[in-house]
C-alpha positions as a Markdown table, in Angstrom:
| # | Residue | x | y | z |
|---|---|---|---|---|
| 1 | Met | -7.6 | -41.1 | -18.5 |
| 2 | Gln | -5.6 | -44.3 | -19.2 |
| 3 | Ile | -2.7 | -44.7 | -16.8 |
| 4 | Arg | -0.5 | -47.9 | -16.6 |
| 5 | Cys | 1.2 | -49.0 | -13.4 |
| 6 | Thr | 5.0 | -49.0 | -13.6 |
| 7 | Gln | 5.7 | -51.4 | -10.7 |
| 8 | Ala | 8.2 | -53.8 | -12.0 |
| 9 | Asp | 6.2 | -57.0 | -11.3 |
| 10 | His | 2.7 | -55.6 | -12.2 |
| 11 | Gln | 2.9 | -56.3 | -15.9 |
| 12 | Asn | 1.9 | -52.8 | -17.0 |
| 13 | Gln | -1.5 | -53.2 | -15.4 |
| 14 | Gln | -4.1 | -50.4 | -15.8 |
| 15 | Ile | -4.7 | -48.1 | -12.8 |
| 16 | Thr | -8.1 | -48.8 | -11.4 |
| 17 | Gly | -8.3 | -46.4 | -8.4 |
| 18 | Phe | -6.6 | -44.1 | -6.0 |
| 19 | Cys | -5.7 | -44.2 | -2.3 |
| 20 | Ile | -6.5 | -41.1 | -0.2 |
| 21 | Glu | -5.2 | -42.3 | 3.1 |
| 22 | Ser | -2.9 | -39.5 | 4.5 |
| 23 | Thr | -0.4 | -41.9 | 6.1 |
| 24 | Cys | -0.1 | -44.4 | 3.3 |
| 25 | Pro | 3.6 | -44.8 | 2.1 |
| 26 | Asn | 2.7 | -46.5 | -1.1 |
| 27 | Gln | 1.9 | -45.3 | -4.6 |
| 28 | Arg | -1.5 | -43.6 | -4.5 |
| 29 | Pro | -2.7 | -44.6 | -8.0 |
| 30 | Tyr | -3.1 | -48.4 | -7.8 |
| 31 | Cys | -3.7 | -51.4 | -10.1 |
| 32 | Asn | -5.2 | -54.7 | -9.0 |
| 33 | Phe | -1.8 | -56.1 | -8.1 |
| 34 | Cys | -1.2 | -53.0 | -5.8 |
| 35 | Leu | -4.3 | -53.7 | -3.7 |
| 36 | Pro | -2.6 | -55.8 | -1.0 |
| 37 | His | -0.5 | -52.8 | -0.1 |
| 38 | His | -3.7 | -50.9 | 0.7 |
| 39 | Gly | -5.5 | -53.7 | 2.6 |
| 40 | Gln | -5.3 | -51.8 | 6.0 |
| 41 | His | -7.4 | -48.9 | 4.7 |
| 42 | Leu | -9.8 | -50.2 | 2.0 |
| 43 | Asn | -12.3 | -47.5 | 3.0 |
| 44 | Lys | -9.8 | -44.9 | 1.8 |
| 45 | Leu | -9.7 | -46.2 | -1.8 |
| 46 | Thr | -11.7 | -44.2 | -4.4 |
| 47 | Ser | -12.5 | -44.2 | -8.1 |
| 48 | Gln | -11.3 | -41.6 | -10.6 |
| 49 | Glu | -14.8 | -40.0 | -10.7 |
| 50 | Leu | -15.0 | -39.6 | -6.9 |
| 51 | Leu | -11.4 | -38.5 | -6.8 |
| 52 | Tyr | -12.2 | -35.3 | -8.7 |
| 53 | Gly | -14.8 | -34.4 | -6.1 |
| 54 | Trp | -12.4 | -35.1 | -3.3 |
| 55 | Ile | -9.7 | -32.9 | -5.0 |
| 56 | Asn | -12.2 | -30.1 | -5.4 |
| 57 | Glu | -13.2 | -30.2 | -1.8 |
| 58 | Arg | -9.6 | -29.8 | -0.7 |
| 59 | Ile | -9.0 | -27.0 | -3.2 |
| 60 | Leu | -12.0 | -25.2 | -1.7 |
| 61 | Met | -10.4 | -25.6 | 1.7 |
| 62 | Val | -7.2 | -24.1 | 0.4 |
| 63 | Gln | -9.0 | -21.2 | -1.2 |
| 64 | Asn | -10.9 | -20.5 | 2.1 |
| 65 | Ile | -7.6 | -20.6 | 4.1 |
| 66 | Tyr | -6.0 | -18.4 | 1.4 |
| 67 | Lys | -8.9 | -15.9 | 1.7 |
| 68 | Asn | -8.7 | -15.8 | 5.5 |
| 69 | Val | -4.9 | -15.4 | 5.5 |
| 70 | Leu | -5.2 | -12.7 | 2.9 |
| 71 | Glu | -7.7 | -10.8 | 5.0 |
| 72 | Cys | -5.4 | -11.1 | 8.0 |
| 73 | Lys | -2.5 | -9.9 | 5.9 |
| 74 | Ile | -4.5 | -6.8 | 4.7 |
| 75 | Ser | -5.3 | -5.9 | 8.3 |
| 76 | Leu | -1.6 | -6.3 | 9.3 |
| 77 | Asp | -0.5 | -4.3 | 6.3 |
| 78 | Gly | -2.7 | -1.5 | 7.4 |
| 79 | Leu | -1.2 | -1.6 | 10.9 |
| 80 | Ile | 2.3 | -1.7 | 9.4 |
| 81 | His | 1.7 | 1.3 | 7.2 |
| 82 | Gln | 0.6 | 3.2 | 10.3 |
| 83 | Phe | 4.0 | 2.4 | 11.9 |
| 84 | Leu | 6.3 | 2.8 | 8.9 |
| 85 | His | 6.7 | 6.6 | 9.1 |
| 86 | Tyr | 7.7 | 6.2 | 12.8 |
| 87 | Asn | 10.1 | 3.4 | 11.9 |
| 88 | Asp | 11.7 | 5.5 | 9.2 |
| 89 | Phe | 12.0 | 8.6 | 11.4 |
| 90 | Asn | 15.5 | 9.7 | 12.4 |
| 91 | Ile | 15.7 | 11.8 | 15.6 |
| 92 | Glu | 18.3 | 13.9 | 13.8 |
| 93 | Gln | 15.4 | 15.2 | 11.6 |
| 94 | Phe | 13.6 | 16.6 | 14.7 |
| 95 | Pro | 15.2 | 20.1 | 14.5 |
| 96 | Glu | 14.1 | 20.5 | 10.9 |
| 97 | Leu | 10.4 | 20.0 | 11.8 |
| 98 | Gly | 7.9 | 22.8 | 12.2 |
| 99 | Leu | 5.7 | 23.3 | 15.2 |
| 100 | Thr | 2.7 | 21.6 | 13.6 |
| 101 | Gln | 4.8 | 18.6 | 12.6 |
| 102 | Ile | 6.2 | 18.2 | 16.1 |
| 103 | Asp | 2.7 | 18.4 | 17.5 |
| 104 | Gln | 1.5 | 15.7 | 15.1 |
| 105 | Leu | 4.5 | 13.5 | 15.9 |
| 106 | Ile | 3.9 | 13.7 | 19.7 |
| 107 | Lys | 0.2 | 13.1 | 19.3 |
| 108 | Gly | 0.8 | 10.0 | 17.2 |
| 109 | Leu | 3.3 | 8.6 | 19.6 |
| 110 | Cys | 1.0 | 9.2 | 22.5 |
| 111 | Gln | -1.7 | 7.2 | 20.8 |
| 112 | Ile | 0.7 | 4.3 | 20.2 |
| 113 | Gly | 1.6 | 4.4 | 23.9 |
| 114 | Asp | -2.1 | 4.2 | 24.8 |
| 115 | Cys | -2.4 | 1.0 | 22.8 |
| 116 | Glu | 0.5 | -0.8 | 24.7 |
| 117 | Asp | -1.7 | -3.5 | 26.3 |
| 118 | Lys | -3.4 | -4.3 | 23.0 |
| 119 | Phe | 0.0 | -4.6 | 21.3 |
| 120 | Lys | 1.0 | -7.2 | 24.0 |
| 121 | Gln | -2.2 | -9.2 | 23.2 |
| 122 | Leu | -1.4 | -8.9 | 19.5 |
| 123 | Lys | 2.2 | -10.2 | 20.1 |
| 124 | Gln | 0.8 | -13.2 | 22.0 |
| 125 | Ser | -1.7 | -13.9 | 19.1 |
| 126 | Ile | 1.1 | -13.6 | 16.6 |
| 127 | Glu | 3.3 | -16.1 | 18.5 |
| 128 | Gln | 0.4 | -18.5 | 18.7 |
| 129 | Ser | -0.3 | -18.1 | 15.0 |
| 130 | Lys | 3.4 | -18.7 | 14.2 |
| 131 | Ser | 3.4 | -21.9 | 16.3 |
| 132 | Ile | 0.3 | -23.2 | 14.6 |
| 133 | Ile | 1.7 | -22.4 | 11.1 |
| 134 | Asn | 5.1 | -24.0 | 11.9 |
| 135 | Glu | 3.2 | -27.2 | 13.1 |
| 136 | Ile | 1.2 | -27.3 | 9.9 |
| 137 | Leu | 4.3 | -26.8 | 7.7 |
| 138 | Lys | 6.2 | -29.5 | 9.7 |
| 139 | Asn | 3.3 | -32.0 | 9.2 |
| 140 | Ile | 3.2 | -31.3 | 5.5 |
| 141 | Lys | 6.9 | -31.7 | 5.1 |
| 142 | Ser | 7.0 | -34.9 | 7.1 |
| 143 | Gln | 4.5 | -36.7 | 4.9 |
| 144 | Pro | 6.1 | -39.8 | 3.4 |
| 145 | Asn | 7.3 | -39.5 | -0.2 |
| 146 | Ile | 5.2 | -41.2 | -2.9 |
| 147 | Lys | 7.1 | -43.5 | -5.1 |
| 148 | Gln | 7.8 | -42.0 | -8.4 |
| 149 | Asn | 5.9 | -43.4 | -11.5 |
| 150 | Asp | 7.8 | -42.3 | -14.6 |
| 151 | Asn | 4.8 | -43.1 | -16.8 |
| 152 | Leu | 2.2 | -41.0 | -15.1 |
| 153 | Gln | 1.2 | -38.1 | -17.4 |
| 154 | Ile | 1.2 | -35.4 | -14.7 |
| 155 | Pro | 2.7 | -32.0 | -15.7 |
| 156 | Asn | 5.8 | -31.0 | -13.6 |
| 157 | Tyr | 5.3 | -27.3 | -13.2 |
| 158 | Ser | 8.0 | -25.2 | -11.7 |
| 159 | Ile | 7.1 | -23.1 | -8.6 |
| 160 | Glu | 6.9 | -19.9 | -10.7 |
| 161 | Gln | 4.8 | -21.6 | -13.3 |
| 162 | Ser | 2.4 | -22.9 | -10.6 |
| 163 | Lys | 2.1 | -19.4 | -9.1 |
| 164 | Gln | 1.3 | -17.9 | -12.4 |
| 165 | Arg | -1.4 | -20.6 | -13.1 |
| 166 | Ile | -3.0 | -20.0 | -9.7 |
| 167 | Ile | -2.8 | -16.3 | -9.3 |
| 168 | Phe | -2.4 | -14.5 | -12.7 |
| 169 | Lys | -5.7 | -14.5 | -14.6 |
| 170 | Ser | -7.1 | -12.5 | -17.5 |
| 171 | Asn | -10.9 | -12.7 | -17.0 |
| 172 | Pro | -13.2 | -10.3 | -19.0 |
| 173 | Phe | -13.8 | -7.1 | -17.0 |
| 174 | Ile | -15.2 | -3.6 | -17.0 |
| 175 | Phe | -14.6 | -0.6 | -14.8 |
| 176 | Asp | -17.8 | 0.9 | -13.4 |
| 177 | Leu | -17.9 | 4.6 | -12.5 |
| 178 | Met | -18.7 | 5.2 | -8.8 |
| 179 | Asn | -20.4 | 8.5 | -9.6 |
| 180 | Gln | -21.4 | 9.2 | -6.0 |
| 181 | Tyr | -17.8 | 9.6 | -5.0 |
| 182 | Ser | -16.7 | 12.0 | -7.8 |
| 183 | Ile | -15.0 | 15.1 | -6.5 |
| 184 | Lys | -15.1 | 18.5 | -8.2 |
| 185 | Gln | -11.5 | 19.6 | -9.1 |
| 186 | Asn | -11.3 | 22.8 | -11.2 |
| 187 | Glu | -7.5 | 23.1 | -11.3 |
| 188 | Trp | -5.5 | 21.0 | -13.7 |
| 189 | Cys | -4.7 | 17.6 | -12.2 |
| 190 | Phe | -1.7 | 16.2 | -14.2 |
| 191 | Ala | -0.7 | 13.5 | -11.7 |
| 192 | Ile | -2.6 | 11.1 | -9.4 |
| 193 | Ala | -1.1 | 8.2 | -7.3 |
| 194 | Phe | -2.3 | 5.5 | -4.9 |
| 195 | Asn | -0.2 | 4.2 | -2.1 |
| 196 | Lys | 0.5 | 0.4 | -2.0 |
| 197 | Asp | -2.7 | -0.6 | -0.1 |
| 198 | Tyr | -4.7 | 2.2 | -1.9 |
| 199 | Ser | -5.7 | 3.8 | 1.5 |
| 200 | Ile | -4.1 | 7.1 | 0.5 |
| 201 | Leu | -4.3 | 9.0 | -2.7 |
| 202 | Val | -2.4 | 12.1 | -3.7 |
| 203 | Ala | -3.3 | 14.4 | -6.6 |
| 204 | Gly | -1.4 | 17.3 | -8.1 |
| 205 | Cys | -3.6 | 20.3 | -8.5 |
| 206 | Asn | -1.8 | 22.9 | -10.5 |
| 207 | Lys | 1.3 | 23.5 | -8.3 |
| 208 | Asp | -0.2 | 22.1 | -5.1 |
| 209 | Ile | -0.8 | 18.5 | -3.9 |
| 210 | Lys | -4.0 | 17.3 | -2.2 |
| 211 | Val | -3.7 | 14.3 | 0.0 |
| 212 | Phe | -6.8 | 12.1 | 0.5 |
| 213 | Gln | -7.8 | 9.1 | 2.6 |
| 214 | His | -9.4 | 6.5 | 0.4 |
| 215 | Leu | -12.0 | 3.9 | 1.6 |
| 216 | Gln | -13.9 | 1.8 | -1.0 |
| 217 | Gly | -14.2 | 4.6 | -3.5 |
| 218 | Glu | -14.8 | 7.5 | -1.0 |
| 219 | Leu | -12.1 | 10.2 | -0.8 |
| 220 | Asn | -11.7 | 12.6 | 2.1 |
| 221 | Gln | -9.0 | 15.3 | 1.9 |
| 222 | Ile | -6.6 | 15.3 | 4.9 |
| 223 | Gln | -3.8 | 17.6 | 3.8 |
| 224 | Phe | -2.9 | 20.4 | 1.4 |
| 225 | Leu | 0.9 | 20.6 | 0.4 |
| 226 | Ser | 2.3 | 23.8 | -1.2 |
| 227 | Glu | 6.0 | 23.6 | -1.9 |
| 228 | His | 6.4 | 23.4 | -5.7 |
| 229 | Lys | 6.5 | 26.7 | -7.6 |
| 230 | Asn | 4.9 | 25.3 | -10.8 |
| 231 | Tyr | 2.6 | 22.5 | -12.1 |
| 232 | Val | 3.1 | 19.1 | -10.4 |
| 233 | Asn | 3.5 | 16.6 | -13.3 |
| 234 | Thr | 4.5 | 13.3 | -11.5 |
| 235 | Leu | 3.6 | 11.6 | -8.3 |
| 236 | Asn | 5.0 | 8.2 | -7.1 |
| 237 | Phe | 4.6 | 6.5 | -3.8 |
| 238 | Met | 7.5 | 4.5 | -2.3 |
| 239 | Lys | 6.9 | 0.8 | -2.3 |
| 240 | Asn | 7.7 | 0.1 | 1.4 |
| 241 | Ser | 6.4 | 3.2 | 3.1 |
| 242 | Asn | 3.8 | 5.9 | 2.7 |
| 243 | Asn | 6.5 | 8.4 | 1.6 |
| 244 | Phe | 6.0 | 9.7 | -1.9 |
| 245 | Val | 7.9 | 11.7 | -4.6 |
| 246 | Ser | 6.7 | 14.6 | -6.7 |
| 247 | Gly | 8.1 | 16.2 | -9.9 |
| 248 | Ser | 7.2 | 19.6 | -11.3 |
| 249 | Asp | 7.5 | 22.1 | -14.1 |
| 250 | Asp | 9.8 | 24.0 | -11.6 |
| 251 | Ser | 12.4 | 21.3 | -12.5 |
| 252 | Ser | 12.6 | 20.0 | -8.9 |
| 253 | Ile | 11.8 | 16.7 | -7.3 |
| 254 | Ile | 10.5 | 16.6 | -3.7 |
| 255 | Ile | 10.7 | 13.7 | -1.3 |
| 256 | Trp | 7.6 | 13.8 | 1.0 |
| 257 | Gln | 8.0 | 12.0 | 4.3 |
| 258 | Met | 5.0 | 10.9 | 6.3 |
| 259 | Ile | 5.1 | 11.8 | 10.0 |
| 260 | Gly | 2.5 | 11.8 | 12.7 |
| 261 | Asn | -1.2 | 11.2 | 12.0 |
| 262 | Asn | -1.3 | 11.0 | 8.2 |
| 263 | Gln | 0.7 | 14.2 | 7.7 |
| 264 | Trp | 3.5 | 14.7 | 5.2 |
| 265 | Tyr | 6.4 | 17.2 | 5.0 |
| 266 | Cys | 9.1 | 18.0 | 2.5 |
| 267 | Ser | 12.1 | 16.1 | 3.7 |
| 268 | Gln | 14.4 | 16.9 | 0.7 |
| 269 | Lys | 14.3 | 18.7 | -2.6 |
| 270 | Leu | 16.3 | 17.3 | -5.5 |
| 271 | Asn | 17.7 | 19.9 | -7.9 |
| 272 | Gly | 19.7 | 19.1 | -11.0 |
| 273 | His | 17.3 | 19.1 | -14.0 |
| 274 | Thr | 16.9 | 22.4 | -15.9 |
| 275 | Asn | 13.4 | 22.0 | -17.3 |
| 276 | Tyr | 10.0 | 20.3 | -16.8 |
| 277 | Leu | 9.8 | 16.9 | -15.1 |
| 278 | Leu | 7.9 | 14.6 | -17.5 |
| 279 | Cys | 8.2 | 11.1 | -16.0 |
| 280 | Leu | 9.6 | 9.4 | -12.9 |
| 281 | Leu | 10.2 | 5.9 | -11.4 |
| 282 | Val | 10.9 | 4.6 | -7.9 |
| 283 | Asn | 12.4 | 1.1 | -7.6 |
| 284 | Asn | 11.1 | -1.7 | -5.3 |
| 285 | Asn | 13.8 | -1.1 | -2.7 |
| 286 | Asp | 13.0 | 2.6 | -2.4 |
| 287 | Asp | 16.7 | 3.5 | -2.9 |
| 288 | Leu | 16.7 | 4.6 | -6.5 |
| 289 | Ile | 14.7 | 7.3 | -8.3 |
| 290 | Ile | 14.9 | 7.7 | -12.1 |
| 291 | Ser | 13.6 | 10.9 | -13.7 |
| 292 | Gly | 13.0 | 11.9 | -17.3 |
| 293 | Asn | 13.0 | 15.6 | -18.2 |
| 294 | Tyr | 12.3 | 18.0 | -21.0 |
| 295 | Asp | 16.0 | 18.9 | -20.8 |
| 296 | Asn | 16.6 | 15.6 | -22.8 |
| 297 | Thr | 18.2 | 13.8 | -19.8 |
| 298 | Ile | 17.5 | 10.8 | -17.6 |
| 299 | Lys | 18.9 | 11.2 | -14.1 |
| 300 | Phe | 19.5 | 8.5 | -11.5 |
| 301 | Trp | 19.1 | 9.5 | -7.9 |
| 302 | Thr | 20.4 | 7.1 | -5.2 |
| 303 | Lys | 19.6 | 7.0 | -1.5 |
| 304 | Gln | 22.6 | 7.4 | 0.9 |
| 305 | Val | 22.3 | 9.6 | 3.9 |
| 306 | Gln | 20.5 | 12.0 | 1.5 |
| 307 | Trp | 19.4 | 11.5 | -2.1 |
| 308 | Leu | 22.1 | 12.3 | -4.6 |
| 309 | Cys | 22.3 | 12.3 | -8.4 |
| 310 | Ser | 24.6 | 9.4 | -9.2 |
| 311 | Gln | 24.4 | 9.3 | -13.0 |
| 312 | Thr | 23.0 | 11.2 | -16.0 |
| 313 | Ile | 22.2 | 9.7 | -19.5 |
| 314 | Ser | 22.0 | 12.3 | -22.3 |
| 315 | Asp | 21.4 | 10.0 | -25.4 |
| 316 | His | 18.0 | 11.5 | -26.2 |
| 317 | Thr | 17.9 | 14.6 | -28.3 |
| 318 | Ser | 14.5 | 15.8 | -27.1 |
| 319 | Gly | 12.3 | 15.6 | -24.0 |
| 320 | Val | 12.1 | 12.2 | -22.3 |
| 321 | Cys | 8.4 | 11.3 | -22.1 |
| 322 | Ser | 8.2 | 7.9 | -20.5 |
| 323 | Leu | 10.2 | 5.4 | -18.5 |
| 324 | Ser | 9.5 | 1.8 | -17.5 |
| 325 | Phe | 11.4 | -0.9 | -15.5 |
| 326 | Asn | 11.4 | -4.6 | -16.4 |
| 327 | Glu | 10.4 | -7.2 | -13.8 |
| 328 | Gln | 13.9 | -7.6 | -12.4 |
| 329 | Gln | 14.5 | -3.9 | -12.5 |
| 330 | Asn | 17.9 | -4.3 | -14.1 |
| 331 | Lys | 16.6 | -2.9 | -17.5 |
| 332 | Leu | 15.0 | 0.4 | -18.3 |
| 333 | Ile | 13.3 | 1.7 | -21.4 |
| 334 | Ser | 12.6 | 5.3 | -22.4 |
| 335 | Cys | 11.0 | 7.1 | -25.3 |
| 336 | Ser | 11.1 | 10.7 | -26.5 |
| 337 | His | 10.0 | 13.2 | -29.0 |
| 338 | Asp | 13.2 | 12.3 | -30.9 |
| 339 | Ser | 11.5 | 9.0 | -32.1 |
| 340 | Gln | 14.0 | 6.9 | -30.2 |
| 341 | Ile | 13.4 | 4.1 | -27.8 |
| 342 | Leu | 16.4 | 3.5 | -25.5 |
| 343 | Ile | 17.2 | 0.1 | -23.9 |
| 344 | Ile | 19.3 | 0.8 | -20.8 |
| 345 | Glu | 20.8 | -1.9 | -18.7 |
| 346 | Gln | 22.4 | -1.9 | -15.2 |
| 347 | Gln | 25.9 | -3.4 | -15.2 |
| 348 | Lys | 26.5 | -6.1 | -12.5 |
| 349 | Met | 29.9 | -5.0 | -11.5 |
| 350 | Asp | 29.8 | -1.2 | -11.0 |
| 351 | Lys | 25.9 | -0.9 | -11.0 |
| 352 | Lys | 26.2 | 1.8 | -13.7 |
| 353 | Trp | 23.4 | 2.1 | -16.3 |
| 354 | Ile | 24.5 | 1.8 | -19.9 |
| 355 | Val | 22.5 | 2.3 | -23.2 |
| 356 | Thr | 22.7 | -1.1 | -24.9 |
| 357 | Gln | 20.2 | -0.5 | -27.8 |
| 358 | Lys | 18.7 | 2.4 | -29.6 |
| 359 | Ile | 15.5 | 1.7 | -31.6 |
| 360 | Lys | 14.6 | 4.3 | -34.2 |
| 361 | Ser | 10.8 | 4.3 | -34.6 |
| 362 | Asp | 8.9 | 5.5 | -37.6 |
| 363 | Gln | 7.0 | 7.9 | -35.4 |
| 364 | Tyr | 7.6 | 9.2 | -31.9 |
| 365 | Gly | 5.6 | 8.0 | -28.9 |
| 366 | Ile | 5.0 | 9.3 | -25.4 |
| 367 | Arg | 4.1 | 6.0 | -23.6 |
| 368 | Leu | 5.7 | 2.6 | -23.2 |
| 369 | Cys | 5.6 | -0.2 | -20.6 |
| 370 | Phe | 7.5 | -3.4 | -19.9 |
| 371 | Ile | 5.1 | -6.4 | -19.7 |
| 372 | Asn | 7.9 | -8.8 | -18.5 |
| 373 | Asp | 11.6 | -9.0 | -19.0 |
| 374 | Asn | 11.3 | -9.9 | -22.7 |
| 375 | Gln | 8.4 | -7.8 | -23.9 |
| 376 | Phe | 7.2 | -4.2 | -23.8 |
| 377 | Thr | 4.5 | -2.1 | -25.4 |
| 378 | Phe | 4.9 | 1.2 | -27.1 |
| 379 | Gln | 2.2 | 3.7 | -28.1 |
| 380 | Pro | 3.0 | 6.0 | -31.1 |
| 381 | Phe | 1.7 | 9.5 | -30.8 |
| 382 | Cys | -2.1 | 9.6 | -31.5 |
| 383 | Lys | -2.0 | 6.4 | -33.6 |
| 384 | Glu | -4.7 | 3.7 | -33.5 |
| 385 | Gln | -2.1 | 1.0 | -33.2 |
| 386 | Met | -0.1 | 0.0 | -30.1 |
| 387 | His | 3.2 | -1.7 | -30.9 |
| 388 | Ile | 4.6 | -4.9 | -29.2 |
| 389 | Tyr | 8.4 | -5.3 | -29.0 |
| 390 | Glu | 10.0 | -8.6 | -28.0 |
| 391 | Met | 13.6 | -9.6 | -27.3 |
| 392 | Asp | 15.3 | -12.1 | -29.6 |
| 393 | Ser | 16.7 | -14.9 | -27.5 |
| 394 | Asn | 19.8 | -15.1 | -29.6 |
| 395 | Thr | 20.8 | -11.5 | -30.2 |
| 396 | Lys | 19.2 | -10.1 | -27.0 |
| 397 | Gln | 17.9 | -7.2 | -29.0 |
| 398 | Tyr | 14.4 | -5.9 | -29.0 |
| 399 | Ala | 12.3 | -5.6 | -32.2 |
| 400 | Lys | 8.7 | -4.9 | -33.1 |
| 401 | Thr | 6.7 | -8.1 | -33.6 |
| 402 | Lys | 3.1 | -7.0 | -33.9 |
| 403 | Glu | 0.6 | -4.1 | -33.7 |
| 404 | Ile | -2.6 | -4.0 | -31.7 |
| 405 | Ala | -5.6 | -1.9 | -32.6 |
| 406 | Val | -6.5 | 0.7 | -30.0 |
| 407 | Lys | -8.8 | 3.7 | -29.9 |
| 408 | Cys | -7.5 | 7.3 | -30.0 |
| 409 | Gly | -10.0 | 9.9 | -31.2 |
| 410 | Ser | -7.7 | 12.9 | -31.2 |
| 411 | Ser | -4.8 | 14.5 | -33.0 |
| 412 | Asp | -3.2 | 15.7 | -29.8 |
| 413 | Asp | -2.1 | 14.1 | -26.5 |
| 414 | Cys | -0.1 | 14.7 | -23.3 |
| 415 | Cys | 2.3 | 12.3 | -21.7 |
| 416 | Phe | 1.2 | 12.6 | -18.1 |
| 417 | Phe | -0.8 | 9.4 | -17.9 |
| 418 | Pro | 1.8 | 6.6 | -18.0 |
| 419 | Gln | 1.1 | 3.1 | -19.4 |
| 420 | Gln | 0.7 | 0.7 | -16.6 |
| 421 | Tyr | 0.6 | -3.2 | -16.5 |
| 422 | Ile | -1.0 | -5.0 | -13.5 |
| 423 | Lys | 0.5 | -8.5 | -13.7 |
| 424 | Ser | -1.8 | -10.1 | -11.1 |
| 425 | Lys | -4.8 | -9.3 | -13.3 |
| 426 | Cys | -3.0 | -9.2 | -16.7 |
| 427 | Ile | -4.5 | -5.6 | -17.3 |
| 428 | Leu | -2.7 | -3.0 | -19.4 |
| 429 | Val | -3.9 | 0.6 | -19.1 |
| 430 | Asn | -3.1 | 2.6 | -22.3 |
| 431 | Lys | -4.2 | 6.2 | -22.4 |
| 432 | Asn | -4.3 | 7.3 | -26.1 |
| 433 | Gly | -5.7 | 10.7 | -27.2 |
| 434 | Asn | -9.3 | 11.0 | -25.9 |
| 435 | Asn | -9.5 | 7.4 | -24.8 |
| 436 | Val | -8.4 | 5.2 | -22.0 |
| 437 | Asn | -8.0 | 1.7 | -23.4 |
| 438 | Leu | -8.2 | -1.1 | -20.8 |
| 439 | Ile | -6.6 | -4.2 | -22.3 |
| 440 | Ser | -6.2 | -7.8 | -21.1 |
| 441 | Arg | -3.2 | -9.9 | -22.0 |
| 442 | Lys | -4.1 | -13.5 | -22.6 |
| 443 | Glu | -1.9 | -16.6 | -21.9 |
| 444 | Asn | -1.1 | -17.0 | -25.6 |
| 445 | Gly | 0.2 | -13.4 | -25.8 |
| 446 | Asp | -2.9 | -11.8 | -27.4 |
| 447 | Tyr | -4.0 | -8.4 | -26.3 |
| 448 | Ile | -7.8 | -7.8 | -26.2 |
| 449 | Ile | -9.5 | -4.5 | -25.5 |
| 450 | Gln | -12.0 | -5.1 | -22.7 |
| 451 | Gln | -13.1 | -1.4 | -22.4 |
| 452 | Ser | -12.4 | 1.9 | -24.0 |
| 453 | Ile | -13.5 | 5.0 | -22.1 |
| 454 | Glu | -14.0 | 8.0 | -24.3 |
| 455 | Phe | -13.7 | 11.4 | -22.6 |
| 456 | Gly | -14.1 | 14.0 | -25.4 |
| 457 | Thr | -10.8 | 15.5 | -24.5 |
| 458 | Tyr | -7.2 | 14.5 | -24.4 |
| 459 | Gly | -6.8 | 16.1 | -21.0 |
| 460 | Ile | -7.1 | 12.9 | -19.1 |
| 461 | Phe | -4.8 | 11.9 | -16.2 |
| 462 | Gly | -4.8 | 9.0 | -13.8 |
| 463 | Gln | -3.6 | 5.7 | -12.4 |
| 464 | Leu | -4.7 | 2.2 | -11.7 |
| 465 | Ser | -4.2 | 0.9 | -8.1 |
| 466 | Asp | -1.5 | -1.8 | -7.8 |
| 467 | Asp | -4.1 | -4.5 | -7.2 |
| 468 | Gly | -6.0 | -3.5 | -10.3 |
| 469 | Glu | -9.3 | -2.8 | -8.4 |
| 470 | Tyr | -9.6 | 1.0 | -8.6 |
| 471 | Leu | -9.1 | 3.3 | -11.6 |
| 472 | Ile | -8.8 | 7.0 | -10.7 |
| 473 | Ile | -9.0 | 9.6 | -13.4 |
| 474 | Trp | -9.3 | 13.4 | -13.7 |
| 475 | Asn | -10.4 | 14.8 | -17.0 |
| 476 | Tyr | -10.6 | 18.4 | -18.3 |
| 477 | Gln | -14.2 | 18.1 | -19.6 |
| 478 | Ser | -15.9 | 17.1 | -16.3 |
| 479 | Arg | -13.1 | 18.7 | -14.1 |
| 480 | Glu | -13.7 | 16.0 | -11.6 |
| 481 | Ile | -11.6 | 13.3 | -9.9 |
| 482 | Gln | -13.6 | 10.2 | -10.8 |
| 483 | Ile | -13.1 | 6.7 | -9.4 |
| 484 | Arg | -14.0 | 3.5 | -11.1 |
| 485 | Asn | -14.2 | 0.0 | -9.6 |
| 486 | Leu | -13.2 | -3.3 | -11.4 |
| 487 | Arg | -16.0 | -5.7 | -12.1 |
| 488 | Glu | -15.1 | -9.1 | -13.6 |
| 489 | Leu | -17.7 | -10.4 | -16.1 |
């Protein structure tokens, strides 16, 4: 690395070393003419070779701190999730509860009361932690500024770019079957969903819903919900609570609210569709539900005092098979048996959703997924190519730019296993016919199949946890709920 000093009176001298004294106000890369400025701490001057080791040591320190903070956050998230259903509870709902639900509510609140002393200790620990963190941040911010050297060839990444470089990775991987935790499930299981911290799993079993506690692959059933009159096709957890939403062949959508000690009840039933629910989304704020139906419509349900249908889009001429949000959640894409892909955008002024583009595909598809704001994937029905669509920066219109080879192995398929992209691990899950294709997206935009799991049947339904660690699948051949764990290679 050849770097020249830019100090005005240093005659473009070559940098010969680096200062690692924390309180030094001068330029850290130094030339021979800079040395007098570092005379008070000569023992803190190092060579380029030794600098690399020093940097690596501090990066390891950061990684260890990050790991410890993350472990603490996971513990706090678990505690928060236990409290969310109490935080969301409205006393006006009390008369609507059954005797069992009231019993569970009172038991749960009694347990919280028994922990009052521990909560006081926790509050003191949190206050101490906040004080230490604020002191660390204050010290970091108060460090003297280094004089800028315009000729230093150091990349100037934005915060978002830096986050992506540090966090988002696409390492080779495989999902290993945890066979000891497989559960026999004879009824059709069209929908499965994890909550945010994957501690709870719900599965639609014909018209009923089984609720499981999940711990490192092991599932234990804790509740059985019977409210739908026909097959449950969609299950989606809220993002900020353990409440979840189900959609069914009976045309209804049910909001399930958590109450008491890991118990759920039907808090509201949404009626408005006239046919089978095929797909459903919940936004990040938990105040918008979007549903696609076999009645050719997309409905938008907004949270006020109660959930109400605020808008219906009827531009499809056949059943709506799949829906996906972009990252900002101001765009929506949909596909249908009518071979159309709709681009639907939310208007800034009145918040209405408007169809801004209709893409006529050569063949219909039943799965699509936004990768980011400018790119989405689309799977034509039982074809061995997945299509990539990208937005033109000038026209703001989306067009197909490439095809990716994927496995299928069937002439038939079902839409109840949505495509899913996990940004933190750059993993795309694409169920296609008899195969589940697990694909990594590289920094250069290439898509590489890391693993294709062949089931010998197109009756495959499941979901990947939000952190990309657990893949849960039910298939018709084994009639088991099977869980797989991510292993990076």
